[in-house]
C-alpha distance (Angstrom), angle and dihedral (degrees) to the residues before:
residue distance angle dihedral
M1 . . .
A2 3.68 . .
I3 3.98 89.3 .
V4 3.83 90.5 47.7
R5 3.76 90.9 50.9
K6 3.90 90.6 50.0
I7 3.83 89.9 48.7
K8 3.83 91.5 51.4
E9 3.75 94.4 45.8
Y10 3.83 90.0 50.8
A11 3.95 91.6 48.2
Y12 3.83 88.1 52.8
A13 3.87 88.9 49.1
L14 3.82 88.0 54.0
G15 3.73 90.5 57.2
F16 3.88 101.0 -101.6
S17 3.79 109.9 144.2
A18 3.84 95.4 -145.1
I19 3.83 140.4 0.0
G20 3.75 132.9 -161.1
I21 3.77 139.9 171.4
S22 3.58 134.5 -137.7
K23 3.80 139.7 -176.3
A24 3.87 112.9 -106.5
E25 3.78 105.7 -114.6
E26 3.86 141.3 132.2
L27 3.86 114.4 -72.9
T28 3.77 98.0 -132.9
E29 3.78 103.6 169.9
E30 3.83 90.7 40.8
A31 3.84 91.3 51.6
R32 3.86 89.3 55.3
R33 3.83 92.0 51.8
L34 3.88 90.8 44.9
E35 3.73 94.3 51.8
A36 3.89 93.9 48.4
W37 3.77 88.5 49.6
L38 3.76 93.6 50.5
K39 3.85 91.3 46.2
A40 3.72 91.1 53.1
G41 3.81 88.4 55.2
M42 3.75 93.2 -124.8
H43 3.77 91.2 139.9
G44 3.80 88.4 73.4
E45 3.82 111.1 -165.6
M46 3.87 94.1 -13.7
H47 3.73 88.8 112.8
Y48 3.90 90.6 165.3
M49 3.77 86.4 73.2
E50 3.75 90.6 71.1
E51 3.81 92.5 53.7
N52 3.83 127.0 85.3
F53 3.83 91.3 14.7
D54 3.80 91.9 164.2
K55 3.76 90.8 54.9
R56 3.75 95.5 50.9
I57 3.76 91.1 59.7
N58 3.75 104.1 35.8
P59 3.87 122.5 43.6
K60 3.81 89.2 -158.9
K61 3.70 87.9 71.0
L62 3.81 90.7 58.9
M63 3.95 93.1 41.5
P64 3.86 113.2 11.4
E65 3.72 94.1 -159.7
C66 3.99 93.6 50.4
R67 3.85 112.7 128.5
T68 3.85 100.3 161.8
V69 3.86 138.2 39.2
V70 3.78 118.5 -153.3
S71 3.72 113.4 -164.4
V72 3.78 128.4 -168.8
I73 3.77 137.4 -179.5
A74 3.85 126.2 -155.0
N75 3.84 118.7 -161.5
Y76 3.86 115.8 -129.2
F77 3.84 99.3 175.5
T78 3.76 116.4 144.7
P79 3.77 126.9 151.4
T80 3.66 105.8 -121.1
N81 3.91 141.4 -178.1
N82 3.80 89.2 -102.6
H83 3.73 93.2 59.9
N84 3.69 96.9 42.6
K85 3.86 91.0 63.2
E86 3.69 115.9 103.5
Q87 3.88 117.7 -119.1
G88 3.67 110.8 -106.1
K89 3.79 98.6 8.0
D90 3.83 121.5 -176.0
N91 3.95 107.1 -107.3
T92 3.78 93.9 -154.4
S93 3.75 128.3 110.9
A94 3.74 127.1 -132.2
E95 3.91 86.9 -99.2
G96 3.67 91.3 55.8
E97 3.84 97.2 -106.3
S98 3.68 124.0 133.6
E99 3.77 115.1 -103.0
E100 3.80 126.5 -145.4
T101 3.82 108.0 -86.7
Q102 3.83 120.9 -126.4
G103 3.71 125.0 -165.2
K104 3.81 131.3 -163.3
I105 3.81 134.3 -93.2
S106 3.84 118.5 -158.1
M107 3.71 112.3 -96.3
Y108 3.77 93.8 -118.9
A109 3.83 93.7 55.2
I110 3.79 99.9 57.3
R111 3.96 91.9 74.8
A112 3.73 141.3 55.0
D113 3.86 115.6 -46.6
Y114 3.79 105.6 -84.6
H115 3.83 91.2 -148.6
T116 3.87 91.6 66.3
V117 3.85 95.8 40.3
M118 3.68 97.2 44.3
K119 3.74 94.2 44.2
K120 3.71 95.1 50.8
K121 3.93 91.8 51.7
L122 3.87 89.1 45.4
Y123 3.85 92.0 56.9
Q124 3.74 88.4 47.5
L125 3.77 88.7 54.6
F126 3.83 87.6 48.0
D127 3.77 93.8 52.2
Y128 3.91 88.1 52.0
I129 3.83 91.2 49.2
T130 3.82 88.8 53.5
Q131 3.75 88.6 52.9
L132 3.77 92.5 53.2
V133 3.81 99.9 36.4
G134 3.89 103.9 30.0
D135 3.80 122.7 -137.4
V136 3.83 105.8 20.8
N137 3.68 130.3 157.2
G138 3.82 120.6 -149.0
R139 3.79 149.3 159.7
A140 3.75 129.8 -146.7
F141 3.69 124.7 -143.9
V142 3.79 133.7 -175.0
D143 3.80 112.5 173.9
S144 3.84 84.0 -47.7
A145 3.74 105.0 107.5
P146 3.80 138.5 47.0
M147 3.82 91.1 -88.5
L148 3.79 131.3 128.3
D149 3.92 96.7 -126.6
K150 3.83 95.9 176.0
A151 3.77 92.2 52.2
W152 3.88 91.7 51.1
A153 3.73 93.3 45.4
A154 3.90 88.9 51.0
R155 3.85 91.3 49.3
A156 3.82 89.5 52.9
G157 3.81 91.3 56.5
L158 3.79 96.5 -108.2
G159 3.91 94.1 127.3
W160 3.78 141.0 -57.3
I161 3.77 134.8 -86.9
G162 3.89 107.8 -96.3
K163 3.81 123.1 -143.9
H164 3.90 85.0 -100.2
T165 3.81 85.2 60.9
N166 3.83 92.1 -117.2
L167 3.91 121.0 122.0
I168 3.73 113.9 -105.6
N169 3.76 125.1 -157.5
R170 3.69 118.4 -158.0
S171 3.92 93.5 -137.1
I172 3.81 101.4 41.4
G173 3.80 109.2 19.0
S174 3.82 116.8 -134.0
Y175 3.74 108.3 -54.9
F176 3.80 95.1 110.3
F177 3.82 143.1 104.9
I178 3.90 122.1 -119.6
G179 3.77 124.6 -141.6
N180 3.78 130.7 176.4
L181 3.94 136.1 -159.6
L182 3.78 119.8 -157.2
L183 3.87 111.3 -151.5
D184 3.75 132.8 -174.8
C185 3.89 91.5 -145.7
E186 3.81 126.7 82.5
L187 3.77 118.1 -111.7
E188 3.83 124.8 -179.9
P189 3.88 105.6 -93.8
D190 3.81 127.7 -129.8
K191 3.80 124.7 -128.7
P192 3.77 121.6 -111.8
L193 3.77 116.8 -116.7
P194 3.88 111.6 -78.2
K195 3.77 94.2 -121.0
N196 3.83 146.8 2.7
Y197 3.76 108.9 -95.3
C198 3.79 97.8 -155.6
G199 3.81 90.4 97.8
T200 3.81 114.8 178.3
C201 3.85 92.5 -33.2
T202 3.76 115.8 130.2
A203 3.77 100.8 173.1
C204 3.88 96.0 126.0
I205 3.80 92.2 47.7
D206 3.84 94.6 45.0
L207 3.87 96.4 45.4
C208 3.80 101.4 39.7
P209 3.91 99.1 117.8
T210 3.95 91.8 -146.6
K211 3.74 97.8 39.7
A212 3.78 89.3 -123.3
I213 3.75 91.4 151.3
V214 3.86 94.8 78.4
A215 3.86 93.3 176.3
P216 3.75 136.3 -8.5
Y217 3.82 111.7 -61.8
Q218 3.88 90.4 5.9
V219 3.85 126.6 101.0
D220 3.71 126.3 -176.3
A221 3.72 103.3 -142.9
R222 3.75 91.7 -159.0
R223 3.72 87.6 70.8
C224 3.70 100.3 37.9
I225 3.85 118.6 109.6
S226 3.84 91.4 -146.7
Y227 3.92 89.5 56.0
L228 3.77 95.3 43.7
T229 3.91 92.0 52.3
I230 3.78 102.0 36.6
E231 3.83 111.0 23.8
L232 3.85 104.0 27.2
K233 3.74 106.8 94.6
R234 3.88 102.1 -175.3
E235 3.85 130.6 70.0
F236 3.90 117.8 -77.2
T237 3.63 126.2 -98.7
D238 3.79 112.2 -128.7
E239 3.81 88.8 -102.1
E240 3.72 93.5 48.5
K241 3.87 91.3 50.3
S242 3.72 91.3 53.5
M243 3.82 91.4 49.2
L244 3.81 90.0 64.0
G245 3.84 91.4 68.3
E246 3.86 99.6 173.8
W247 3.75 100.8 -23.5
L248 3.77 115.9 119.1
F249 3.80 97.4 175.4
G250 3.86 127.9 9.5
C251 3.87 124.0 -28.5
D252 3.61 136.2 -113.7
I253 3.75 104.9 -172.6
C254 3.85 98.6 109.4
Q255 3.81 87.2 52.9
E256 3.85 95.1 44.0
V257 3.70 95.6 53.0
C258 3.94 94.6 44.4
P259 3.82 111.2 109.1
W260 3.77 91.2 -136.7
T261 3.92 89.4 65.1
R262 3.86 86.3 79.8
F263 3.75 85.8 77.6
S264 3.81 95.0 55.3
K265 3.85 113.9 125.1
V266 3.75 128.9 -159.5
T267 3.75 110.2 -95.4
E268 3.82 114.4 -106.4
L269 3.88 91.4 -158.7
A270 3.92 108.7 106.0
E271 3.84 88.0 -156.2
F272 3.73 89.7 67.6
A273 3.76 97.5 50.5
P274 3.83 111.2 131.6
I275 3.74 120.4 -103.8
Q276 3.84 105.8 -117.5
E277 3.73 94.0 -149.5
L278 3.64 94.5 57.1
Q279 3.73 95.6 57.9
S280 3.82 96.8 67.3
L281 3.75 105.0 43.6
S282 3.66 115.0 137.7
E283 3.89 123.3 -148.9
R284 3.83 87.6 -113.8
E285 3.81 92.1 55.3
I286 3.82 89.8 52.4
L287 3.85 95.0 45.1
E288 3.89 88.7 52.3
M289 3.90 93.4 40.3
T290 3.85 118.2 126.3
K291 3.80 127.0 -141.5
S292 3.77 91.0 -106.8
T293 3.86 93.3 49.9
F294 3.73 90.1 47.0
K295 3.80 89.2 51.6
R296 3.86 92.1 48.5
L297 3.86 94.1 48.3
F298 3.75 103.2 36.2
G299 3.82 105.1 17.0
E300 3.71 94.1 106.3
T301 3.92 96.8 34.7
P302 3.86 133.3 87.2
V303 3.86 85.4 -105.8
W304 3.77 92.0 72.1
R305 3.86 94.0 75.8
T306 3.84 91.8 60.1
G307 3.71 92.6 54.7
L308 3.82 134.6 -144.1
R309 3.74 96.9 -79.5
R310 3.80 95.2 60.2
L311 3.82 91.3 40.2
K312 3.88 87.8 56.4
R313 3.77 87.4 45.5
N314 3.77 90.0 54.7
A315 3.79 92.3 43.2
K316 3.86 90.7 53.3
A317 3.84 89.6 52.9
V318 3.85 96.0 48.1
Q319 3.79 92.6 44.5
E320 3.72 89.7 55.8
N321 3.78 93.2 42.4
L322 3.84 92.8 52.2
S323 3.85 99.7 36.5
G324 3.83 104.3 26.2
V325 3.80 89.3 -133.4
K326 3.65 122.0 128.0
T327 3.86 113.8 -120.5
S328 3.86 115.9 -139.6
E329 3.71 121.7 -118.9
S330 3.91 90.0 -119.1
D331 3.81 89.2 61.5
R332 3.89 92.6 66.8
Q333 3.80 105.1 43.4
A334 3.74 108.9 173.7
D335 3.97 122.5 -110.6
């Protein structure tokens, strides 16, 4: 217990918001839900979700000698210009002239890439564990392996899976990143929370503009704005284009409307400070953006993986949604 206490103290010193420990074992209930979700086709064109099923539900398939899963979360919440905008605002000036439209980018994406930041801190934590425990083997994962991150964090007592399928923490809401360490040593496990604290609330279901949350704890990715703007690689259908509304990349609506969001606290991690220039980009600026500018602005952010071509595709759709004016093909040349 003394070792576990020291590990947790060091994790907090690194800037993690919470840390929990689970015994490495197969996720049987989660496996049934994942299989049903895949069979229903709700993963859309994310074909990678169909691969490595056994690894997703069993950490020993990722690391045969694994005995312990250490889960951490890191708060990234910061009020931004994007989230102070009013939904469906009028884009007309006092003189009656049309103003340049400006869509939204998900809060998590306008800062340093969480994969890099979190993994660096996880390996710092791993090095500290080896100092305490001795010869330990381990692997660090931050949304970078076929692993059910949210399920492990819930098992470790860091929160519960909300009806919008995001993990919710009673102290800081849901604006946080999740990381996991797989270890071949045994550490005293924590207990999951005694219950789900969503209660009878259905705010995320009721206020999802595309009705992507088709049932409590079940999201149809094909109707999810985050999926459409980030994961979908082809061009949009007319219906998909209209679903985006004003979202250029990702979507935060189901988190914004969740009552537990009132407990969100501004992150103390300097690495997750928002990049100011990304909070005021217009659709026109994105449509005219060059590869070099895209790399300068987004090269170290989560947006980089999606690429300039798809970001322009998104910007074209949002511009049309907000202004009602069709964008010419020449305005969105591929990268």
